[in-house]
C-alpha positions in Angstrom: -0.1 -0.1 0.1 2.9 2.3 1.0 4.4 1.9 -2.6 1.1 2.8 -4.3 0.7 5.8 -2.3 4.0 7.0 -3.1 3.4 6.4 -6.6 -0.1 7.8 -6.5 1.1 10.9 -4.7 3.8 11.9 -7.1 1.5 11.4 -10.1 -1.3 13.7 -8.2 1.4 16.3 -7.5 2.2 16.3 -11.1 -1.5 16.5 -12.2 -2.1 19.4 -9.6 1.0 21.3 -11.1 -0.3 21.1 -14.7 -4.0 21.8 -13.5 -2.8 24.8 -11.6 -0.8 26.2 -14.6 -3.9 25.5 -17.0 -6.3 27.4 -14.5 -4.0 30.4 -14.6 -3.7 30.4 -18.3 -7.6 30.1 -18.7 -8.0 33.0 -16.0 -5.6 35.2 -17.8 -6.7 34.5 -21.3 -10.4 34.1 -20.8 -11.0 36.5 -17.7 -13.3 36.1 -14.6 -16.3 36.0 -16.8 -15.0 33.2 -19.1 -13.8 31.1 -16.1 -17.4 31.7 -14.4 -19.0 30.2 -17.5 -16.6 27.2 -17.6 -17.4 26.6 -13.9 -21.3 26.8 -14.3 -21.0 24.3 -17.3 -18.7 21.9 -15.5 -20.2 22.1 -12.1 -23.5 21.0 -13.6 -21.9 18.2 -15.5 -20.1 16.8 -12.4 -23.3 16.9 -10.3 -25.0 14.9 -12.7 -22.4 12.4 -13.6 -21.9 11.9 -9.8 -25.3 10.7 -9.5 -26.2 9.1 -12.8 -22.9 7.2 -12.4 -24.8 4.8 -9.9 -21.6 4.2 -8.1 -20.6 2.2 -10.9 -16.8 1.9 -10.1 -17.1 1.1 -6.4 -20.4 -1.2 -6.8 -18.5 -3.2 -9.7 -15.4 -3.5 -7.6 -17.5 -4.8 -4.7 -19.4 -7.4 -6.6 -16.2 -8.8 -8.1 -14.2 -8.9 -4.8 -17.0 -9.7 -2.4 -19.6 -11.4 -4.2 -17.8 -13.4 -6.7 -19.0 -11.7 -9.9 -17.1 -12.6 -13.0 -15.4 -10.0 -15.6 -17.9 -11.3 -18.1 -20.8 -10.6 -15.7 -19.8 -7.4 -14.9 -18.9 -6.2 -18.4 -22.3 -7.2 -19.6 -23.9 -5.2 -16.6 -21.7 -2.3 -17.5 -22.7 -2.3 -21.3 -26.4 -1.8 -20.5 -26.0 0.8 -17.5 -23.5 2.7 -19.8 -26.3 3.3 -22.3 -29.0 3.7 -19.8 -27.2 6.1 -17.4 -25.7 8.3 -20.6 -29.0 8.9 -21.9 -30.3 10.1 -18.4 -27.4 12.3 -18.1 -28.1 14.0 -21.2 -31.7 14.4 -20.6 -30.7 16.0 -17.0 -28.0 18.2 -18.4 -30.0 19.9 -20.8 -32.7 20.8 -18.3 -30.2 22.1 -15.8 -28.4 24.2 -18.6 -32.0 25.6 -19.8 -32.6 26.5 -15.9 -29.2 28.2 -15.8 -29.9 30.3 -18.9 -26.7 28.7 -20.7 -28.5 26.5 -23.3 -28.2 29.3 -26.2 -24.5 28.5 -26.3 -25.4 25.4 -28.4 -21.8 24.7 -29.7 -20.4 24.4 -26.1 -23.4 22.7 -24.9 -23.1 20.0 -27.5 -19.4 19.7 -26.6 -20.0 19.1 -22.9 -22.9 16.6 -23.7 -20.6 14.8 -25.9 -18.1 14.4 -23.2 -20.6 12.5 -21.1 -19.8 9.4 -22.9 -16.1 8.9 -22.6 -16.5 9.9 -18.8 -19.0 7.5 -18.3 -17.0 4.8 -19.7 -13.9 5.7 -17.8 -15.6 5.6 -14.7 -17.2 2.2 -14.9 -13.8 0.8 -16.3 -12.2 2.0 -13.3 -13.7 -0.7 -11.3 -11.7 -3.6 -12.9 -8.5 -1.6 -11.8 -10.0 -1.4 -8.2 -10.8 -5.1 -8.0 -7.4 -5.9 -8.9 -5.6 -3.4 -6.9 -4.1 -2.2 -10.0 -3.6 1.3 -8.8 -1.2 2.2 -11.6 -4.1 2.1 -14.0 -6.2 4.5 -11.9 -3.1 6.7 -11.8 -2.7 6.7 -15.5 -6.8 7.3 -15.9 -5.8 10.6 -13.9 -3.0 11.7 -15.6 -3.6 11.0 -19.3 -6.5 13.7 -19.7 -4.7 16.3 -17.9 -1.4 16.0 -19.9 -3.5 16.0 -23.3 -5.6 19.1 -21.9 -2.5 21.0 -20.7 -0.5 20.7 -24.3 -3.7 21.7 -26.1 -4.4 24.5 -23.7 -0.9 26.0 -23.8 -1.1 25.6 -28.0 -4.4 26.8 -28.6 -5.4 28.9 -25.8 -2.3 30.6 -24.7 -0.2 30.9 -27.9 -3.1 31.0 -30.5 -5.5 32.9 -28.5 -8.4 30.3 -28.7 -11.8 31.4 -27.0 -14.1 29.5 -24.9 -15.3 27.1 -27.6 -11.6 25.8 -28.3 -11.3 25.3 -24.6 -14.4 23.1 -24.4 -13.3 21.1 -27.5 -9.7 20.5 -25.9 -11.5 19.1 -22.8 -13.5 16.8 -25.0 -10.5 15.8 -26.8 -8.8 15.0 -23.5 -11.6 12.9 -22.4 -11.9 10.7 -25.6 -8.0 10.2 -25.1 -8.3 8.9 -21.7 -11.6 6.7 -22.7 -9.4 5.0 -25.7 -6.4 4.4 -23.1 -9.0 2.7 -20.7 -10.5 0.5 -23.6 -7.0 -0.4 -24.7 -6.1 -1.9 -21.5 -9.3 -3.2 -20.4 -10.0 -5.4 -23.4 -6.9 -7.5 -22.4 -8.6 -8.7 -19.4 -9.8 -12.3 -20.1 -13.7 -12.3 -20.2 -14.1 -8.5 -20.7 -16.8 -7.7 -23.3 -18.1 -4.2 -24.0 -21.5 -3.7 -25.8 -22.8 -7.2 -25.3 -26.3 -6.9 -23.9 -27.4 -9.9 -21.9 -30.7 -8.9 -20.4 -31.4 -12.2 -18.7 -28.1 -11.8 -16.8 -29.0 -8.1 -16.0 -32.5 -9.2 -14.6 -30.6 -11.9 -12.6 -27.3 -10.0 -11.4 -27.6 -6.7 -12.5 -30.3 -5.3 -10.1 -28.4 -6.0 -6.9 -25.4 -4.2 -8.6 -27.7 -1.2 -9.3 -29.1 -1.0 -5.8 -25.5 -1.3 -4.0 -24.4 1.4 -6.7 -27.1 3.7 -5.4 -25.9 3.2 -2.0 -22.4 4.4 -3.1 -23.5 6.9 -5.5 -26.2 8.9 -3.2 -23.8 9.9 -0.5 -21.1 11.2 -2.9 -23.7 12.9 -4.9 -25.1 14.7 -1.8 -21.6 15.5 -0.5 -20.7 17.0 -3.9 -23.9 19.4 -3.4 -22.1 20.7 -0.4 -19.2 22.1 -2.5 -20.7 22.3 -6.1 -24.3 23.9 -5.4 -22.9 27.1 -4.5 -21.4 28.0 -7.8 -24.9 27.4 -9.3 -26.7 29.8 -6.6 -24.1 32.3 -7.1 -24.8 32.1 -11.0 -28.3 32.6 -10.2 -28.1 35.8 -7.9 -25.0 37.4 -9.5 -23.0 37.5 -12.8 -20.5 34.8 -14.4 -17.3 37.3 -13.2 -18.3 36.6 -9.5 -18.6 33.0 -10.3 -15.5 32.7 -12.0 -13.8 34.7 -8.9 -15.4 32.3 -6.5 -14.4 29.1 -8.4 -10.6 30.2 -8.1 -11.1 30.4 -4.2 -12.9 26.9 -4.4 -10.4 25.3 -6.6 -7.4 26.6 -4.4 -9.0 25.7 -1.1 -9.6 22.0 -2.4 -5.9 21.4 -2.8 -6.0 20.3 0.9 -7.8 17.3 -0.4 -4.7 16.1 -2.7 -3.3 13.5 -0.3 -6.8 12.4 0.6 -7.9 12.1 -3.0 -4.7 9.9 -3.7 -5.5 7.7 -1.1 -9.3 7.3 -1.4 -9.2 4.8 -4.1 -6.2 2.9 -2.5 -8.2 2.5 0.8 -11.3 1.3 -0.8 -9.1 -1.2 -3.0 -7.4 -2.6 -0.1 -10.4 -2.4 2.5 -12.8 -4.3 0.2 -10.5 -7.1 -0.3 -8.9 -6.9 3.3 -9.1 -10.3 5.4 -9.4 -8.4 8.6 -11.1 -5.1 8.1 -11.3 -4.0 11.7 -7.4 -4.2 12.0 -7.2 -2.2 8.8 -9.7 0.3 10.0 -7.9 0.8 13.4 -4.6 1.7 11.4 -6.6 3.8 9.0 -7.8 6.0 12.0 -4.3 6.3 13.7 -2.8 7.3 10.2 -5.6 9.8 9.7 -5.0 11.6 13.0 -1.1 11.9 12.0 -2.0 13.1 8.7 -4.4 15.9 10.1 -1.7 17.2 12.3 0.6 17.2 9.6 -1.7 19.2 7.2 -2.2 21.8 9.7 0.8 24.1 8.6 -0.3 23.9 5.0 -3.5 25.7 6.2 -1.7 28.4 7.8 0.8 28.8 4.9 -2.2 29.0 2.4 -4.1 31.6 4.5 -1.2 33.9 4.9 0.0 33.8 1.2 -3.5 33.8 -0.4 -3.7 37.9 -0.4 -0.4 37.8 -2.3 -0.1 34.8 -4.7 -3.8 35.0 -6.2 -3.5 38.4 -7.7 0.0 37.6 -8.6 -0.9 34.5 -10.7 -4.5 35.2 -11.6 -4.6 38.9 -12.2 -6.0 41.9 -10.1 -9.5 40.8 -11.5 -9.5 37.6 -9.1 -8.2 39.7 -5.7 -11.4 39.2 -3.8 -10.8 35.4 -4.1 -8.3 35.6 -1.4 -10.8 36.4 1.2 -13.2 33.8 0.3 -10.2 31.3 0.1 -9.3 32.3 4.0 -12.8 31.7 4.9 -13.2 28.4 3.1 -10.0 26.9 4.6 -11.3 25.7 7.9 -14.2 23.8 6.5 -12.2 22.1 3.7 -9.6 21.1 6.0 -11.7 19.2 8.3 -13.4 17.5 5.2 -10.1 15.7 5.0 -11.4 13.4 7.8 -14.3 12.3 5.4 -12.2 12.0 2.4 -9.9 9.6 4.0 -12.3 7.5 6.2 -15.4 7.1 3.7 -13.5 4.7 1.3 -13.0 2.3 4.3 -16.5 2.6 5.8 -18.2 2.3 2.4 -16.0 -0.9 1.7 -17.1 -2.3 5.2 -20.8 -2.0 3.9 -21.8 1.2 5.3 -21.9 3.7 2.4 -25.2 5.3 3.6 -23.6 6.6 6.8 -22.4 9.5 4.6 -25.8 9.8 3.0 -27.1 10.6 6.4 -24.5 13.2 7.5 -24.3 14.9 4.2 -28.1 15.0 3.4 -28.6 17.3 6.3 -25.3 19.2 5.6 -26.5 19.7 1.9 -29.7 21.4 2.7 -28.3 23.5 5.4 -25.5 24.6 2.8 -28.0 25.4 0.2 -30.5 27.2 2.5 -27.6 29.2 3.8 -26.3 30.1 0.5 -29.6 31.3 -0.6 -29.9 33.8 2.3 -26.4 35.0 2.6 -25.1 35.4 -1.3 -27.8 38.1 -1.7 -26.4 39.9 1.1 -22.5 39.2 1.1 -21.8 37.9 -2.4 -19.1 35.4 -2.5 -18.0 36.0 0.9 -21.4 34.9 2.1 -21.0 31.7 0.0 -17.7 31.1 1.4 -19.0 31.5 5.2 -22.0 29.3 4.5 -20.0 26.5 2.8 -17.1 26.3 5.3 -19.4 26.2 8.4 -21.3 23.4 6.7 -18.2 21.3 5.7 -17.2 21.5 9.3 -20.2 20.2 10.7 -20.6 17.6 8.3 -17.0 16.3 8.4 -17.0 16.3 12.4 -20.3 14.5 12.5 -19.0 11.9 10.0 -15.8 11.4 11.9 -17.7 10.7 15.2 -19.8 8.2 13.3 -16.7 6.3 11.9 -15.3 6.2 15.4 -18.5 4.8 16.9 -18.8 2.1 14.0 -15.2 1.2 14.1 -14.1 1.1 18.0 -17.3 0.8 19.8 -19.2 -1.5 17.5 -16.5 -2.8 15.0 -18.3 -4.9 12.2 -19.0 -5.0 8.7 -22.3 -4.8 6.9 
């Protein structure tokens, strides 16, 4: 596990470096308004994908590791769910874009809708890597689209002054490249067959996968509402420029989740196949506490440096993002607990614990944003979000402790 973590951390650091440079290029070349439009399009996309994914990655991995489903079984189920969820995603996204009043940008809308199909395929294919503890494949899936996107952004946005349509086309191309890579390696797995529709098998074995998938997907969707819905609410009450400024603060605050994001797939993969889940969970708890202490100086550094490095890199147009970032830091820091512990608790059969906690938090977060954004703008969004992050993270951490040390078990 340590080797997988170190390799994944290095790749994640490389990923973040490229993403940061791309973010600066986009902000400088397209401005706060352009970045805001990008945020509205992709936040809506990510919310829909997190729900309609039906927890495919985790659910497929769970049934292969715990229930003895074969590669052939899962690949057949994957084919049916791929078409069904992609169709639902397209319909839902068109409705959201209509409500957000951005459907008139039909070229951009078509490019975003087209990206659903490669992203849906990549998400479900990652399950085969998880079930085999093939963390290297997950790392490649993480880094390939970023490298492709970075090269194309530098060439076509920075040097050739491409606009918004060019940027959205670049994102689609990077997703297609990643999907092609996923197909090229997964097709070599014995028993894998894509676009083979066995409806009799799906009726017998597919519905349990779908039900378990909802258990994995709903908590993650509800959690994503906590840190994505605020962008859509800002877009409703304010303009795209304010959305763009807030999106910079949000993206920088989420840098705190770098290590947890590296570990979450590794933790789920090892936990779901662990012979002694209780021992694994105890070690995870101890290491999580150590990591939280080690991360604390990073919080202080980002908070102190924010007023200086944001205008330096992004430009004076984004200077107000520094205050929003400082307010967001405490909440995103405490969310590290959830990001680290949720993979283990879900693998032990308790994915709905997160659902309970983050449903309350999401409702409170949305309500608080609706009340505070008209009065305080993006600062109100940052206050509402940070407080709700902190509440949800601490409550979830208590639930994890209770289920691990007071009533250690698996579902």
